[in-house]
C-alpha positions in Angstrom: 4.5 29.6 6.6 4.3 30.3 10.3 0.7 29.2 10.5 -0.6 31.9 8.3 -4.0 31.5 7.0 -4.1 31.9 3.1 -7.4 33.4 2.5 -8.6 36.5 0.7 -11.8 38.2 -0.3 -12.1 40.7 -3.3 -15.0 42.8 -4.5 -14.6 44.4 -7.9 -17.4 46.6 -9.3 -17.6 48.3 -12.6 -20.5 49.7 -14.9 -20.4 46.2 -16.5 -20.0 43.7 -13.6 -20.2 43.3 -9.9 -17.9 40.4 -8.7 -17.2 39.0 -5.3 -14.7 36.4 -4.7 -13.3 34.6 -1.7 -10.7 31.9 -1.7 -9.1 29.7 1.0 -5.9 28.2 -0.6 -5.7 25.4 2.1 -9.4 24.4 1.8 -10.9 21.0 0.7 -12.4 22.0 -2.7 -15.8 23.3 -1.7 -17.3 25.9 -3.9 -20.4 28.3 -4.1 -20.7 29.5 -7.5 -23.2 31.8 -9.1 -22.0 33.8 -12.2 -25.0 33.5 -14.2 -23.2 31.3 -16.7 -23.8 27.5 -15.8 -20.8 26.3 -17.9 -18.5 28.7 -16.3 -19.8 27.7 -12.8 -19.0 24.1 -13.9 -15.5 25.0 -14.9 -14.8 27.1 -11.7 -16.0 24.0 -9.7 -13.2 22.0 -11.4 -10.7 24.5 -10.3 -11.9 24.4 -6.6 -12.3 20.6 -6.6 -9.0 19.8 -8.2 -7.1 22.6 -6.7 -8.4 21.9 -3.1 -9.3 25.5 -3.0 -12.5 26.7 -1.1 -14.0 29.1 -3.6 -17.0 31.4 -3.4 -17.8 33.6 -6.4 -21.0 35.7 -7.0 -21.0 37.7 -10.3 -23.8 39.9 -11.8 -22.9 41.0 -15.2 -24.4 42.5 -18.5 -25.3 39.0 -19.7 -27.9 40.7 -21.8 -25.0 41.8 -24.1 -23.0 38.6 -23.9 -20.8 36.7 -21.4 -17.6 38.4 -22.2 -17.4 41.1 -19.5 -18.5 38.6 -16.9 -16.0 35.7 -17.7 -13.2 38.2 -18.0 -13.9 40.0 -14.8 -14.4 36.9 -12.8 -10.9 35.8 -14.0 -9.5 39.2 -13.0 -11.0 39.1 -9.6 -10.0 35.5 -8.9 -6.5 36.5 -9.9 -6.6 39.4 -7.5 -7.8 37.2 -4.7 -5.2 34.6 -5.3 -2.4 37.2 -5.2 -3.8 38.6 -2.1 -4.0 35.2 -0.3 -0.5 34.2 -1.3 1.1 37.1 0.7 4.9 37.1 0.2 4.7 33.5 -1.1 7.0 32.2 1.6 7.3 28.4 1.6 5.4 27.6 -1.6 6.7 25.1 -4.2 6.1 27.9 -6.8 5.9 25.6 -9.8 3.2 23.0 -10.8 2.1 21.1 -13.8 -0.6 18.5 -14.6 -1.7 16.4 -17.5 -5.3 15.6 -17.3 -7.3 13.3 -19.7 -11.2 13.0 -20.2 -12.0 10.4 -22.6 -10.3 11.3 -26.0 -9.2 14.7 -24.7 -5.8 15.4 -23.1 -4.6 18.7 -21.7 -1.3 20.0 -20.1 -1.0 23.1 -17.8 2.3 24.2 -16.3 2.3 27.3 -14.0 5.0 29.4 -12.2 3.8 31.8 -9.4 6.6 34.0 -10.7 5.4 37.6 -10.0 5.5 38.0 -13.8 2.2 37.7 -16.0 2.5 35.7 -19.0 0.1 33.4 -20.8 0.6 30.9 -23.6 -2.6 29.3 -24.6 -2.9 26.6 -27.3 -6.4 25.1 -27.6 -8.5 24.7 -30.6 -12.2 23.8 -30.0 -14.1 21.9 -32.6 -17.3 24.1 -32.0 -17.7 27.7 -31.2 -20.0 27.1 -28.2 -20.8 24.5 -25.5 -24.5 25.0 -25.1 -24.8 28.8 -24.9 -21.4 29.4 -23.7 -19.0 31.0 -26.0 -15.6 28.9 -26.1 -13.7 32.1 -27.2 -14.1 33.3 -23.6 -12.0 30.5 -22.1 -8.8 32.3 -23.0 -10.2 35.6 -21.8 -10.8 34.1 -18.4 -7.3 32.8 -18.2 -5.8 36.1 -19.6 -7.7 38.1 -16.9 -6.5 35.7 -14.2 -2.9 35.9 -15.3 -2.8 39.6 -15.6 -3.9 40.2 -11.9 -2.4 37.1 -10.2 0.9 37.7 -11.8 1.6 34.2 -12.8 3.3 32.6 -15.8 0.9 30.1 -17.3 1.2 27.6 -20.2 -2.0 25.9 -21.3 -1.8 23.3 -24.0 -4.6 21.0 -25.3 -2.7 18.0 -26.8 -5.6 16.3 -28.4 -9.4 16.1 -28.3 -12.5 15.9 -30.5 -15.2 17.0 -28.0 -15.4 20.7 -27.0 -16.8 20.0 -23.6 -14.2 17.5 -22.9 -11.4 19.8 -24.1 -12.4 22.6 -22.0 -13.0 20.5 -18.8 -9.5 19.0 -19.2 -8.1 22.6 -19.4 -9.8 23.7 -16.1 -9.1 20.4 -14.3 -5.4 20.5 -15.3 -5.2 24.0 -14.3 -6.7 23.2 -10.8 -4.2 20.3 -10.4 -1.2 22.5 -11.5 -2.2 25.3 -9.3 -2.6 22.9 -6.2 1.0 21.7 -6.8 2.4 25.3 -7.0 0.6 26.4 -3.9 1.8 23.5 -1.8 4.1 24.3 1.1 7.5 22.7 0.7 8.2 20.8 3.9 12.0 21.1 3.3 11.8 24.9 3.0 8.6 26.2 4.7 10.3 29.7 5.7 12.0 30.4 2.2 10.9 32.2 -0.8 11.7 30.0 -3.6 13.8 32.4 -5.7 17.4 33.4 -6.0 16.1 37.0 -5.8 14.7 36.3 -2.3 11.2 37.6 -3.6 8.5 36.8 -6.0 
């Protein structure tokens, strides 16, 4: 890695949202989050804490309509920031996976920082919302992230009865899997982990 600092900041503005994201992939899990959606902030904090990523996100969106544009665009902008911070991906382990339980809920996330966007998302929530947050937007967040970070991501909720617990295990497992994939390989710190020589 040659001592490179893996940080990035991205601003994204549309007629629907204004998003600012900054990331430090070698952080300690600190976060400053203000999306206007408290449950989304709670989930993003799981990514930061369990991914050991310092994460700042400020979002202003058309919440008077609903949360869809804000959630999707936060995913998009976070994906762009991750891709920018990774640079040429020299030295990373590339793959990561995690199983995370929370009481009765259990989820598995597997990630490949592949340069190819792909999402498999299998999670059924018993309720349509947690508080006022529409749980249909969880997959929209991850789809936006995948499309713009160019990663392959498999997300599976294996069991659960409480919607909040299920969602939290998804985001915690995502953070843990991402942390593993971002880790610098001490045996190959100057190599790109691909037979192609590029990711």
